[in-house]
C-alpha positions in Angstrom: 19.0 -155.0 -49.3 19.4 -151.7 -51.2 19.5 -153.2 -54.6 16.3 -155.6 -53.9 14.6 -152.0 -53.1 15.6 -150.5 -56.3 14.5 -153.5 -58.4 11.1 -153.5 -56.8 10.3 -150.1 -57.6 11.6 -151.1 -60.9 9.1 -153.5 -61.2 6.6 -151.2 -60.0 7.2 -148.9 -62.6 7.4 -151.2 -65.5 5.9 -154.5 -64.7 8.3 -157.7 -66.9 6.7 -155.8 -70.2 9.8 -154.3 -72.1 10.2 -150.6 -71.7 12.3 -147.9 -72.6 12.8 -145.5 -69.7 16.0 -143.1 -70.1 18.7 -143.0 -67.4 17.3 -139.3 -66.1 13.7 -141.5 -65.6 16.0 -144.6 -63.7 17.7 -141.7 -61.7 14.7 -139.6 -60.8 13.3 -143.0 -59.8 15.7 -144.1 -57.6 16.9 -140.5 -56.8 20.6 -140.7 -57.5 22.1 -139.4 -60.3 23.0 -140.7 -63.8 25.9 -142.4 -62.8 25.2 -144.3 -60.4 22.0 -145.4 -62.1 23.9 -147.0 -64.7 26.0 -148.9 -62.4 22.9 -149.9 -60.4 21.7 -151.2 -63.6 24.7 -153.0 -64.4 25.0 -154.8 -61.2 21.7 -156.2 -61.9 22.2 -157.1 -65.4 25.5 -159.5 -64.0 22.9 -161.2 -61.0 20.6 -162.1 -64.2 17.4 -159.8 -62.9 17.3 -157.6 -66.3 17.9 -157.0 -69.5 19.4 -153.5 -70.5 20.0 -153.3 -74.0 21.7 -149.3 -74.9 21.1 -148.2 -77.6 23.2 -144.8 -79.1 22.0 -142.2 -81.1 19.8 -139.0 -80.8 16.2 -139.6 -80.3 16.7 -143.5 -79.9 16.1 -145.1 -77.1 17.8 -148.5 -74.6 15.2 -150.9 -73.7 14.7 -152.5 -70.5 13.4 -155.6 -69.6 12.7 -157.1 -66.2 13.6 -161.0 -65.8 12.9 -161.9 -62.2 9.5 -161.1 -60.1 10.1 -159.5 -56.2 9.2 -162.0 -55.3 10.9 -164.6 -56.6 13.7 -163.0 -55.5 13.0 -162.6 -52.1 12.6 -166.4 -52.4 15.9 -166.6 -53.9 17.1 -165.0 -50.6 15.3 -166.6 -48.0 16.7 -170.5 -49.6 19.7 -168.8 -49.6 19.6 -167.8 -46.0 18.3 -171.0 -44.9 22.0 -172.8 -46.8 23.9 -171.0 -44.4 22.0 -172.5 -41.3 19.8 -169.2 -41.3 16.5 -170.3 -39.9 15.6 -167.7 -37.7 16.2 -164.7 -40.2 14.7 -165.9 -42.7 11.3 -167.1 -41.0 11.5 -163.6 -38.7 11.1 -162.0 -42.8 7.6 -163.4 -43.5 4.3 -163.4 -42.2 2.8 -166.8 -40.1 1.0 -167.3 -42.4 3.6 -167.0 -45.7 6.2 -169.3 -43.6 4.1 -173.1 -44.6 6.2 -172.8 -47.9 9.2 -172.0 -46.2 8.7 -174.7 -44.2 8.1 -177.0 -47.1 11.6 -176.2 -48.5 13.4 -177.3 -45.2 14.5 -180.5 -46.5 16.7 -180.2 -49.2 18.7 -178.1 -47.2 18.7 -181.1 -44.6 22.4 -183.7 -45.0 26.0 -183.2 -44.2 27.2 -179.0 -44.6 29.8 -178.1 -47.8 32.5 -178.9 -45.3 31.5 -182.6 -44.0 32.2 -181.4 -40.4 28.3 -180.2 -39.7 25.4 -182.2 -40.1 21.4 -181.0 -40.1 19.0 -183.6 -38.8 15.1 -182.9 -39.3 13.0 -183.5 -36.1 9.2 -183.7 -36.0 9.0 -181.3 -32.9 11.0 -179.3 -30.5 12.4 -181.5 -27.2 9.7 -180.2 -24.1 12.9 -180.3 -22.0 17.3 -180.9 -22.0 17.1 -181.3 -18.5 18.0 -184.7 -17.9 15.8 -185.6 -14.5 12.9 -184.8 -16.9 13.1 -186.1 -20.1 11.0 -188.8 -21.2 10.9 -189.3 -24.5 13.3 -191.4 -27.3 14.3 -187.7 -28.8 15.2 -186.0 -25.7 17.0 -189.0 -24.1 19.7 -189.0 -27.1 20.0 -185.3 -26.9 21.1 -185.4 -23.3 23.5 -187.7 -23.9 25.5 -185.5 -26.5 24.9 -182.6 -23.8 25.7 -184.4 -20.8 27.6 -187.3 -19.2 27.5 -189.8 -16.5 29.5 -191.2 -14.4 29.1 -194.6 -15.8 28.4 -195.7 -19.6 27.1 -198.4 -20.8 29.2 -200.5 -24.4 26.7 -201.3 -26.4 29.7 -203.1 -28.7 30.9 -205.2 -26.0 27.3 -205.4 -23.6 29.1 -204.1 -20.9 29.9 -201.1 -18.5 32.5 -199.3 -18.9 33.8 -195.9 -16.9 33.0 -192.3 -17.6 33.4 -189.9 -15.7 34.3 -191.8 -13.0 37.3 -194.0 -14.1 36.6 -196.8 -11.4 34.5 -197.5 -8.7 33.6 -200.4 -6.5 31.5 -201.5 -3.5 31.5 -203.0 0.0 30.5 -206.6 0.5 27.0 -205.8 1.1 26.1 -204.0 -2.4 25.0 -201.2 -0.3 28.0 -198.6 -0.4 29.0 -197.5 -3.5 32.7 -195.4 -4.0 33.2 -193.6 -7.3 36.6 -192.2 -8.1 36.2 -189.1 -11.0 38.6 -188.3 -13.6 41.1 -185.4 -12.8 40.4 -181.7 -15.0 36.7 -183.0 -15.5 34.9 -179.8 -16.9 31.1 -178.2 -18.1 30.7 -176.4 -20.9 30.7 -173.2 -19.3 34.6 -174.0 -17.8 32.5 -174.7 -14.1 34.9 -177.5 -12.4 33.1 -180.8 -12.1 34.4 -182.4 -8.8 32.7 -184.9 -5.8 30.8 -182.2 -4.2 29.1 -181.4 -8.1 28.5 -185.4 -8.6 27.1 -185.8 -5.4 24.4 -183.2 -5.5 23.3 -184.6 -8.6 22.8 -187.5 -7.6 20.8 -186.3 -4.3 19.0 -184.1 -7.0 17.5 -187.4 -8.7 15.4 -188.3 -5.4 13.4 -185.7 -5.8 9.5 -186.0 -5.9 9.3 -184.3 -9.4 12.1 -186.3 -11.3 9.9 -189.5 -13.2 11.9 -191.7 -12.3 12.5 -191.0 -8.4 11.5 -194.2 -7.4 14.2 -195.7 -8.8 16.6 -193.8 -6.8 14.7 -194.0 -3.6 16.8 -196.2 -1.6 19.9 -193.7 -1.5 20.5 -192.4 2.1 23.6 -190.1 1.3 26.7 -189.4 -0.8 29.8 -189.2 1.3 32.5 -186.7 -0.2 35.9 -188.0 0.6 37.8 -185.6 -1.1 37.4 -183.6 -4.5 37.8 -186.6 -6.7 35.8 -189.3 -4.5 33.0 -190.0 -3.0 30.6 -193.0 -1.5 26.9 -193.5 -2.2 25.4 -194.9 1.4 22.4 -197.2 0.1 19.1 -198.4 2.5 19.2 -201.6 0.5 21.5 -203.3 -1.5 21.8 -202.8 -5.2 24.5 -204.5 -7.2 22.7 -202.7 -10.3 23.4 -199.4 -8.9 26.2 -198.6 -11.3 23.6 -199.3 -14.3 21.1 -197.0 -12.8 23.8 -194.3 -13.0 24.7 -194.7 -16.8 21.2 -193.4 -18.2 20.2 -190.5 -19.3 18.4 -189.3 -16.2 20.9 -189.6 -13.9 23.5 -187.5 -16.5 25.5 -184.8 -14.2 24.8 -181.4 -14.2 26.0 -178.5 -12.4 25.1 -177.4 -9.2 24.7 -174.2 -10.0 21.5 -173.7 -12.8 20.1 -170.8 -14.9 16.0 -170.6 -15.0 16.3 -171.3 -18.5 18.5 -175.0 -17.6 16.2 -177.0 -19.0 15.7 -174.7 -22.7 19.7 -173.9 -22.2 21.1 -176.4 -20.6 24.7 -176.7 -19.3 26.7 -179.8 -19.4 30.0 -181.5 -19.8 29.2 -183.9 -23.1 30.6 -184.2 -26.3 28.5 -181.4 -27.6 27.4 -178.0 -26.0 24.2 -175.8 -26.7 24.7 -173.0 -28.9 21.6 -171.8 -30.0 18.4 -173.7 -29.2 15.0 -171.5 -31.1 11.5 -172.6 -31.8 13.4 -173.6 -35.6 16.5 -175.0 -34.7 18.5 -176.7 -32.3 22.4 -175.8 -32.7 25.2 -178.5 -30.9 28.9 -177.1 -31.6 31.5 -180.0 -30.6 33.2 -179.5 -27.0 36.8 -179.2 -27.4 37.8 -180.4 -24.1 35.9 -183.3 -23.7 37.6 -185.9 -21.4 36.9 -188.5 -23.6 38.2 -187.1 -27.4 36.9 -184.4 -29.5 33.6 -185.3 -31.4 34.6 -185.4 -35.2 31.6 -183.2 -36.5 31.7 -179.8 -35.5 28.4 -178.8 -35.3 24.9 -180.9 -35.1 21.6 -179.1 -36.0 18.5 -180.6 -35.6 15.9 -178.2 -37.6 12.3 -178.4 -36.1 10.4 -179.3 -38.9 6.5 -180.3 -38.1 5.4 -184.2 -40.2 2.1 -185.1 -38.8 2.2 -187.8 -41.9 5.3 -188.9 -41.0 5.6 -192.8 -39.3 7.8 -192.0 -36.6 8.3 -195.3 -34.9 12.0 -194.4 -34.3 14.4 -191.5 -33.8 16.7 -191.4 -37.1 19.1 -189.3 -38.8 18.1 -188.2 -42.3 20.8 -187.3 -44.8 18.6 -186.5 -47.4 17.9 -190.4 -48.8 16.9 -193.3 -46.9 20.1 -195.3 -47.5 21.8 -192.6 -45.5 19.4 -193.1 -42.5 20.8 -194.3 -39.4 19.4 -195.1 -36.4 19.8 -193.5 -33.6 17.4 -195.1 -30.4 14.8 -197.9 -30.6 11.8 -198.0 -28.9 8.4 -199.8 -28.2 5.5 -198.8 -28.7 2.4 -200.4 -27.0 -1.7 -200.4 -25.7 -2.7 -200.8 -22.6 -5.8 -201.2 -20.9 -5.9 -199.3 -17.6 -6.9 -201.5 -14.6 -10.4 -200.4 -13.2 -11.5 -199.6 -16.8 -15.4 -200.4 -18.1 -14.3 -203.5 -19.8 -15.0 -206.3 -17.3 -11.8 -208.2 -16.0 -13.0 -211.2 -17.6 -13.1 -209.6 -20.8 -10.0 -207.8 -21.1 -7.7 -210.7 -22.7 -10.4 -212.0 -25.0 -10.3 -207.9 -26.0 -6.3 -208.0 -26.3 -6.2 -210.6 -27.9 -8.9 -209.4 -30.4 -7.3 -206.3 -30.9 -3.6 -207.7 -31.4 -4.8 -210.5 -34.0 -4.1 -210.0 -36.9 -1.6 -207.2 -35.9 -2.8 -203.4 -37.0 0.6 -202.4 -37.9 2.3 -203.5 -41.3 5.9 -204.4 -41.0 8.4 -202.7 -42.9 11.9 -201.6 -43.1 11.4 -199.1 -40.0 9.2 -201.0 -37.6 8.2 -204.6 -36.7 5.1 -206.0 -34.9 6.3 -206.9 -31.3 6.4 -210.6 -30.5 7.6 -209.4 -26.9 8.6 -206.5 -24.9 12.0 -206.6 -26.2 13.5 -206.9 -29.9 13.8 -210.5 -30.5 11.9 -211.8 -27.3 8.9 -213.5 -28.6 6.4 -214.4 -25.6 3.7 -216.9 -26.6 0.7 -215.6 -27.4 -3.0 -216.6 -26.3 -5.2 -218.5 -29.2 -7.2 -216.6 -30.9 -11.0 -216.8 -30.7 -14.3 -215.3 -30.9 -14.5 -211.6 -30.6 -15.0 -210.4 -27.4 -18.8 -209.7 -26.4 -19.0 -205.8 -24.5 -21.3 -204.5 -21.9 -19.8 -201.0 -23.0 -20.6 -199.2 -26.4 -17.7 -197.1 -26.0 -14.1 -196.7 -25.1 -11.9 -194.1 -24.4 -8.3 -194.9 -26.0 -5.7 -191.7 -25.0 -2.4 -191.0 -27.0 0.2 -188.3 -27.2 1.2 -186.1 -30.5 3.6 -188.8 -32.1 3.2 -189.3 -35.5 3.1 -193.3 -35.4 -0.1 -193.0 -32.9 -3.0 -191.8 -34.9 -2.4 -194.1 -38.0 -2.6 -197.3 -34.9 -5.3 -195.5 -33.0 -7.5 -195.3 -36.4 -6.7 -199.4 -36.8 -7.8 -199.9 -33.5 -10.8 -197.6 -34.0 -11.8 -199.5 -37.1 -11.7 -203.2 -35.5 -13.5 -202.3 -32.2 -15.8 -200.6 -35.0 -16.7 -204.3 -36.1 -17.9 -205.3 -32.7 -20.3 -202.6 -32.2 -17.9 -200.6 -29.8 -17.2 -196.8 -31.0 -13.7 -195.6 -29.9 -13.0 -192.1 -28.3 -9.2 -190.7 -29.3 -8.2 -188.4 -27.1 -4.7 -186.8 -28.5 -3.1 -184.9 -25.9 0.2 -182.7 -26.1 3.2 -184.7 -24.5 3.8 -182.8 -21.3 -0.6 -183.2 -20.9 0.4 -186.4 -21.4 2.8 -187.4 -18.8 1.1 -185.6 -16.9 -1.1 -188.6 -16.3 -3.3 -187.6 -13.1 -5.1 -185.1 -14.8 -6.4 -187.9 -17.3 -5.8 -191.3 -16.2 -9.0 -191.8 -14.8 -11.2 -191.2 -17.9 -8.9 -193.6 -19.8 -9.8 -196.9 -20.6 -6.9 -198.2 -23.2 -3.3 -196.5 -23.0 -1.5 -196.4 -26.0 2.0 -195.1 -25.3 5.7 -195.8 -26.2 9.0 -196.8 -24.4 12.0 -195.7 -25.0 14.2 -198.7 -25.3 18.2 -198.2 -23.5 21.4 -199.1 -25.4 21.9 -202.1 -22.4 18.7 -203.2 -23.3 18.1 -205.7 -20.2 19.1 -202.9 -17.7 15.9 -201.0 -19.3 13.7 -204.0 -18.9 14.3 -203.3 -14.8 13.8 -199.5 -14.9 11.0 -199.9 -16.9 9.5 -202.2 -15.2 11.1 -201.6 -11.7 10.0 -197.6 -11.7 6.1 -198.6 -12.6 6.7 -201.3 -9.6 8.0 -198.9 -6.6 5.7 -195.9 -7.7 
């Protein structure tokens, strides 16, 4: 730091034109001895900051040429900090008005680290929450699956349910009582024991009204603890999909004692633990005592790089080039007409047919027009007809701040304008959008996205089942 300050003093005194100061003048500028001044010049010369051509003989002065502007040196230092993953320190050195250039340079530091055992991934926005009970976006659900574990897990390749924290389970003949047996020696990231009491408290927490999916667990009457490693779930009605419910991200097992910042710095038992969570990044480190196996990566850093123009229909791992991208989670984007909206009931189907055909989204490698509620499904589509005649001159569409939504909304606006209907587009923050009671009554159209689980069949049941129960 001191060497850079001394160079800045040089630049202020002599600029980038060749100058002929003597060692006494430089020593006076830096308030040090001539020997020390000579050493500092040598260090700056080795770093390529300046040229110093010493001259011998009485009356001859050495020539000093400064090769770097101080702001260039500062930029190089900031880039070095980014390369070392020191985002917080780098951004703290700049005024908010100067941070945009640094933000734009982040992508060049993404991908695998020098050791190949760490990975830096861009995400377009910070997660709203890492509390499993509250997650409702594809990004947050994927992160929760890395930080927490569940009693059961879905094997995507085998397309079946497999043991996770619970090594086995069984139900009674009526499907109203399910007993689970936990693996011995389970621990959270902070060393706390994960036992039957912990699992029971976590499952009962799913019934709380503040859980967006509480309707899916409302029939859980009680959890009976048999011993430290086994318990039974008592249900009010038969449910042969109960283990599938407990394999979702929302049903992750959480500690009984949780700090006030649990949603920001959670403690789980998954393959990765949260090491750091700042406005610039989220760093996850491998959990050495994970019950299955240690993760191959030492660390994953998610760098928050806003990109309003990015068509983010899928959460992807970007390794600096498209061919290195790997799909993490897919989602379905859909348009809804709110029941009770300003479009008369007899005109709703013609309107949606008009808005969807031809499809407003062009197909590419990352996305495809939906032919059904699930990838691979194809629902019968009504035949095209005349553009609908509406007795309203304006409709209101709500969506949240996902990058893929504005171009879709703009395409719908253009199509509606062709039949003389204006579209009032309102973009909400994700937090405000998912508190739909505050705005739902004003909406005619709703543009939304639904996370598609690896277990596609149960994911569809959960999606529609939650809507039916609420």
